[in-house]
N, C-alpha and C positions, 0 to 999 in steps of 0.2 A: 505392630509392624506397619511401616509406611508402604503404601502401594506405589507401583512403578507407573507413572504417567507417561503418555507419549510425548515426544519432543523431537527437535532436530537441530542442527548446528545453526541454521540461519536465525531461528526465533530465539535461541539462547544468546546468540551474538547481539541481536538488536534489543531484546527485552530483558535479558538476564535469565538466570536459572529458574527463578520463581515467576514464570510467565503464565498467561491464560491458556487454557486448553479449549479449542473449539469443539462443540458437540454436534453430531448429526451432520446436517448439510451446510454448516457454517464454515466460512473461510475467514481467516484473519489476515488483513493486508495492511501494509504500512503505506500510508498516503504519501504520494510524491509531491514534494515542494520544489518549484524552480529556484528558490533561493531568495535572499533579501534584496539583491541589487540586480540592475540590468547588467548585461555583459557586452563587452566590446567584441568585434569580430576575432580579435587575437586571443580572446578568453579572459582578458583582465576585467576588473570591475570598472563600470562606467561611472561617470560623475553623477549620473541620474540615479537616485535612490528610490526604490519602490515605497510608496506610502504604507504605514502600518495597517491601514484598512484593507489594502490589497493583499498584504501577507496573511492577515487573519482570514480574509474571504477565501484564500486558496485552501485553507484547512477545512473550511465548512462546505465549500463547493467543489472540492477536489473530485475528480473522476478518474485519476490514475493512481495505481498503487502496486506494490510488490507483494506477492503472496508469501506470507511467513509460515502459515501452517493451514492445513485442510482438516476438516472433521472426518471421521471415519466413513461417513455415508456420502461424502461429496462425489458427484459425478457417477452415482450408482442408481440403478433403477430403470423403469420403463421410459421416463421422460428424457433420458440421454441415449436411447437406442439409435438415433439418427446422427448423433455427433460423432465425427471422426477424429477430432483432436480435442485433448482436454489440457487445461492449464495445470502446471505443476508448481511446486514450492520453488520460489526464486524468479518465476516469470512476472514480468510487468503486465498488468491487465488494465483495461479501460472498463469502467462501470457507469451506470446511469447516475447522474448527479443527485445529490440529496438522498442517497441510498445507504442503508445500513445504519449502524450505531457508531458514532465517532467518539473515541476515547483518547485521552492522553495518558501514556503509560511511563512511569518513572523507572528507568533501569537503575536498580539499586547499586550495581557494580561500577557503572561508568558515570552515573549522575545525570545522564542524558534523558531528556524527555522525548518520546517517540509518539507520533500521532498514528493511531491504528483505527481501522474500521472492521466491524463484524458484519459480513455480507453473506447472504444465501447464495449457494453455488450457481443457481440458474441466473443470477444477476450479473455474473461476470461476462462481459460482452465480447471483448477482443483481446487477443494477446499481441502486445507490441514489443518489438525488440529493443527499443531505446526510447525512454520518455522525452528526451530532448528532441525527438523528431516530431512530436505532436505540436502542431502550430499554436494551439491555445496555451501552451506552456513554454514557448520559445520567446525570450525577450532579447535575443541578440540583435543589435542594430536599431533598436526602437528608441 
C-alpha cells in the first residue's frame, strides 16, 4: 500500500504530482527569474535582449523565490521564539545569494522545467510582496 505524502496545490501546479517532499527544516522555493528580455515602460519587450550569460547567471545567483512547500519542522523550535512573522507557502522571499541546493525539475505533466532551491528555514531573510519591486531584478527602462 502506498503511503500518503504531504502536498499542496501550489507545488503540484508547478512541479506536478510526483514532486519532491522537503524534510525537517527544509523549504523548497521556485527561483524567480526576471525573464529573457528587457521591458519597456509600457510592458512590451524592448529591442535589447539580455545575453544568455546574464540569464544563466540569474539561475545560479538568484536571491528571490516563491515558497512551494515547507518541511514539517520549519519555523518551529527555540531559535524562532523571537520571530513574530513567518513566511508561508506562496510567499515571495529573499535569501542570501549562493544559498541552498539549486535543481532543475521537469514537470512531467506540462513539460516545463522549473528551477527550484532547497533552503534551510533560517536562511529565508525577507518576505517581499512583489519580486518586480526589487531593484536588482527590475530591467524596465534600462
